[in-house]
N, C-alpha and C positions, 0 to 999 in steps of 0.2 A: 234605830233607823235602819241599820244594816240588816236586822232580822226581818223587818217589813219588806225590804228589798228582795231578800232571798225567798220569802213566802210568795211574793208576787211573781217572781221568776219561776218558782216551782209550779204555780198554777198555770202560768203561760205555757210552760213546757208540756204539762199534762194535756192542756187544751189542744196544742198543736199536734201532739202525738195521737190523741183521739181523732182529731180531724183527718190526720194522715191515714189512720186505720179505716176511717169511713170512706175516704176517697179511693183507697187502693182497690177495693172490690169493683168500684165503678170503672176504673181503668181496665181491670181484668175482664170485666163483663163485655166491654166494648171490643175486646179482641176475639170474641166468639163469633166467627164469621157466619155461622148458620142462623143467628138470631134475627137478622134483618136481611133476608135474601132479596135480590133485585126483583121487582115486580115485572114479569114478562111471561105472559101465558100464551095460549094457543093462537088467539086472534092477533096478538102482537107478532108472533112468528110468521103468520100468513101475510101480514102487511109488510113485514121486512122482506119476505120472499125467499128465505132460506132457513134451514134447520141446522143448528150446530151441535155436533155430538162428539163425545170423547170415547175412543176405543183403544183396544190393546193391540200391539203388534204381535200377534200369535197365529198359529196355524188354524185356529177356529174363529178368531175375532176379526182380524183385519191384517192384510199383508199385500205386497205387490208381487205378482208372478208374471214374468215376461211382459212387464209394463202394465198389466191389467190389475185393477184393484179387486181383491177377493176377500172372502171370510164370511162366516155364517152371520155374525152380527151385522157386518157391512151390507150383505144382501137383504137382510130383513129391514134395516134402516133405509136402504134405497127404495124398497117397495113402499115403506111407510111414508117417506117424503113425497113420493109420487102421488100417493093417495091424498096427501095434503095439498098437492099442487105447488110445492116449493122445492128448491134445490137442496142438496145435501152437502154440508161442509164438515169435513172430518178432522179431528185433532187426535193425534196419537199421544196417549198419556201413560207414563211408566210409574209415576208416583201416585199411589192410590189415596194417600192422605191429601195431597195437593189437589187432586181432581175434584174432591168435594168442595173445596174452596172455589175452584173454577166454576163449578155449577152454581153456587150461591151468589157469586159475584157477576154472573151472567156471561162468562166467557164461553160456556157451553149450555145447551138446553137439556141434554140427555147424557147420562153416563151409561154406556153399554159395554161393560167389562165382566160379564158373568158374575155379578155381585150377589152374594147371599145376604138376605135380610137379617140383620142383627140388632140387638137392643141399642147398641151404640150408634149404628148407622142411621136408624130412624130419626135421630136428632138432626142429622145433616140433610136428609132427603126423604122423599116419598117413593115407595117402591111399586113397580108395576106387577101385574100377575107374571107368573114364571114364563120364560121363553123356552126353558128346558130344565132338566135336572142333572146334577153332577155330584160325584163323591170325590173325596181326596184320597190319594194313595202315596205310599212311600216309594221313592225311586232309589234303587241301590244296585250295585254291580253284583252279578251272579257268577263271576269267574274266579272267586276265591274259595268256593266250596263251603262258605259259612254264611249264607244269606239269613237275615232275620226273619223268623217265622211268626212272631207275635209282637205286640206293642211292648210287652214286658222286656223283650230283648233290646229295646232302645236304652236301657239303663246305662248311664255313663257315656252315651254317644253324643256326638255333635251333629245337629241337623241344620242345614241352611235353608231358609225360606224367603219368599218374596216379601219385601217390606210393605206393610199396610194391608196385606191379605189376611184371611181368616185362619190361615195355617198355623200361625204362632199361637193364637188363642186355643185352637184345637189341641195342639201339642201340650200347651201349658195345663190343660185340664187333665190329660193323661199323666203328665209329669207330677202334678199335685196329688192326684188320686192314688197313683201307684208308687209315689216317692222314687222316681226313676233317677233323679240327679242328672237329667238330660240337659245339655247346653243347646239353646236355640239362638241362632244368629240370623238376623234379618239382613237381606241384601237388596240394594236398589237395582234389581235385575229382573227381567221377565222369566216366566216359567221355562220357556224353551232354552234360555241361556243356562239356567240352573241344571236342567237335565243334561245338557251338553257338558257342563262342568263335572257331573258325575261320570259320564262316559269317558271324559279325558283325565279322570283320576285327580282332578283339582279339589274336589270335595267327595265325601263318602255317601252322604244322604241328602235328599231334598224331598219336599212334599209338594205335589201339584195336583191339578184336577185330573181325573181319570182319562178324559178325552185326550189331553195332551200326552199323558203317560203312555196310553195304548198306541197312539199314532207313532211315537218314537220307538216303542218296544217292537213294532212291526219290523223295523230294519236294524235296530241296534241289538245284536244278539247277546251283548254282555250286560244288559240291565234286566232287573226283575221289578215288576210293578204290581205284584199280587197282594201285598200287605195293605189293607184298608185302614186309613186313619179315621175317616168319618163315613157314615152311611150317606146314601144319596139324599141330596137336599135340593130344593128349588132355587134357581137363580133367575134374575131378571134385570131390568133396567131401573135407573133412578132418575127422578126429576125433582125440581125444587118443591118444597112443601107448600108453597103458595101458588102452585100452577095446577089446580084441580082439573081445569078443562083439558090441558095437555095429557094429564094422567088418564082421564076418562077416555080420551080419544085413542091413546095407545092401547088401553085395555080392550076397548071395543074392537080395534083393528086386529090385535093379537087373537082374540076369540074367534073372529071370522077367518083369519089367516090359517089357523090350526085345522080348519075344516076343509081346506083346499088341497088339491093334489100337489101343488107347488110346495107346500109345507113339507110333505113327505120327501119330495125330490131333494130339497135343500138339506134336510136332516141327513139323508143318506149320503149326499155329496160330501159333507164335512165330518160326520160322526160315524157312519157305518162303513164307508169305503176308505178304510184307513191307509191302504197302500197308495191310492191316488193322492190322498191328503199328504202323506209323508213325502211322496215324490215331488209334489208342488212346493211344499214348505222347505225341503232340503235341497232344492235345485240351486245352482249358482246364480240363476235368474230370479231367486226369491229374496225378498227383503229380510227374511228371517235368518237365512244361513249364508246368503251371498251378497254381492254388492254390484251385480250387473242387472241392467234393465233389458238389454237385447244383445243379439250377436253383432249389432252394428254400433255398439257404444263408441268404439274408437273413431269411426267415421263421423259420428254425431259430434264427438268432442272437437274434432278438427273444424267442422262446420260452425259449431258454436263459438269457437275461438275467433273465427273471421267475423262473426256477428257481434262479438262482445257480449254474448249471452251466457248464462249458466247453462251448461250442456244438458242439465236435467229439464230445463224449459223446452229446449229444442226436441228432446226425447219425448216429452209430453205431446208436443205438436205432431211429431211423426206417428206416435201411437194413435192419436186422434184421427189422423188422416188415413193411415194404411194398416194399423196394427202390426207394423214392421214386416209387412208382406210385400216383397218387391214386385209380385205379379198382380197386386190388387188393381182393379179397374172399376171406376165408378160408372153409374148409369149414364153420366154425361160424357164419359170418355176420358176422364182424368186418370193418369197412370203413375206408377212408381211410389217410392216411399213417402213423398210429399204430395202425391196426387196432383200433378201439374197437367193442365190442358195442353193439347198439341201445339197451339200457337205460343204458349208460354215456354214449352220445351224448346221450340225452335228459337225463340227470342233469346233464351239464356243458354244456348249452346248444348243442349242435351240431345245426343244422337241416339242413345240406347237407354230408354227409360227403365228397362229391367235391370240395368247395371246399378247397383246400390250407390256407388260413389258418384256416378254421373247424375243420377236422379236426385240424390241429396244435395249435391253442390248446386244443381240447377235451382232447387228450392231455396237454398241459402242465398244465392244471387238475387232471386226475386225478393226475398225478405230484406236484403240489403237495399234494394231499390225502394221498397216501401218505407224503410227506415229514413232514407234521405228525403222521401216525399213528405214525411210528417215532422221531421226534426225541427224545422223553424217554428212551426205552429204549436208543437208539443215538445218543449225542451226537456221535461223531466222524463227520465228513462222508463220508469215503471208504468207511468201513464201512457207513454208512447207505445210501449209493447202491446197494450190493449188495442190501440188504434191499428197497429200493424196486424195483429191477429184477426181483427174484424175485417180489415181490408183483404187479407189473404183468403178469408172465407167468402165474402160477398162482393168484393171489388172495392177499390178505394173511391170510385165515383159515388157509390151509395153512402159511404162513410163521410165523404166530403159534403154531400148534400145535407146530411144530418148536422155536420159541423156548421154549415152556413145557417141552418135553421136555429141552432142554439145561439149563434152569434146575433142573429136578428132579434132573438128574445132577450138579449142582454145577459146571457149566462156566460160563465167562465168556460171557454172552449178548450182550455188546456186540461180540463178534467174529463175523463172518460165517461163518468156517470151522467154528466150533463148532455153529452153528445149521444150516448146510448139511449137516453130517454126518447130522442127523436127517431133514432134508428129503429127502435122497437115499434114505432107507429108507421113505418114506411109502407105498410100494406093498406093504410087508411087513405082513401081518396083525398080527404082534406089536407093530408100531408104531402103525398107524392104529386099532387097537382099544383102545389105552391110554385109560384114563378121562380123561386130560388132553386128548386129541385131540377137538376139537369139529367139525372139518370133514371128517373121514373120509379115505377113500382119495385118493391123488393120485400122479401120475407125477412125483414130486419130483425125481428124477434129471434129468429133462428141464429143469426150471426151473434147477437148479444149472448144467447145461451152458449154458443160455441166458445166464445171468449171465456165465459165463466167456467166452462168445463175444462178447458185447457189449463187455465190458471189453477183450478182446484186440483187437477191431477199433478201439476207441477208442485203444488204445496205438499202433496203426499210424497212425491219423489224426494223433495228436499229433506223431509223428516226421516225417511226410511232408507235413502240411498246416499252414500257419502259423495262429496263433490269430487 
């Protein structure tokens, strides 16, 4: 009887073990994020109204310089989004492995980080035609009199590279073929940071794209970037494998763009004019090497403190209004950092609009007034900020008209998107002639876009500039 019991127990154990082995691959397969990408193609993006892209914070991809968003990839993407008739929303990504997950899960629609098409990566995404070509080079110091002249000289050396990039794979091929005994350490840092680490003697060697290397070598006399690790190869953007319409649209646009004069101008701006590129990316007002947005940061911080805002949000508004130019004057007569009209300047005590402190504080006082105007109707801060920005642009009367129309329709008027839907239509006679409308016609769609642009710029500042 005991023998039968143990035989049954043994069969049960084997059955459960086999079942466990069968289920394990199922669980593992479900972890492959690229197998079932979200379905969201070109028409879905157009209906949504904005394109989401992942970029790199580098001197050629995307960075902030004196408050302005710049970068070769960024400028291409901005042109492409305009062609689609949608807004551009940018996400800065440093983890190259994670960014493919973001793509497939729908957090972004395009990866634009100078990606080389590899056998592994085509599992994760579909690649566009090339945007340009790049080769990789070794960055080393040249002030010790013994720079490496060939890849064979890397024997026994330690090289630090960006995690998730192709550099490790390239070095491993040389390591295996020549039996170099090289140590390759991946770092969760961008290429600019690794070049700087070489300059500062924190590491001895790194590998980066030649455009980044050459820009830095223009001003850093103590680095050598002459040793090529790989020959020039094509790099491009990546989209989801199940977004063929978006892929085709990008490829068509890139083909047409390359034939334009603007294409040559942009390429020279970021890749050929290396001194200007270096100056921009290494300025204290650059998000790559500094942490300042403008020369008025301290004044802006004080004003933001009075508002209870993140100072980078107020900085985004100032940039949108005046580009930090105290002498800026609009066609309508608005002046100063926050472009106030003469009647508003007088109302809020600004005697000299060219004085940055007076001009900014006058604008801050106006923003405080708008905050109090909306606080009871829109208690949530982030939503209220959008009402304030729209009111600053087009006047609170027009925004209040839209608020009343949304209320009449039974919508939740504490949500900006519900009110914005009516503000966008305020140039339509059926809307601005409604009895509830007190302020009449307005180009409301311009105000809605204004809010989006300020918030989008603020989101970039939040990522690239410390609080």
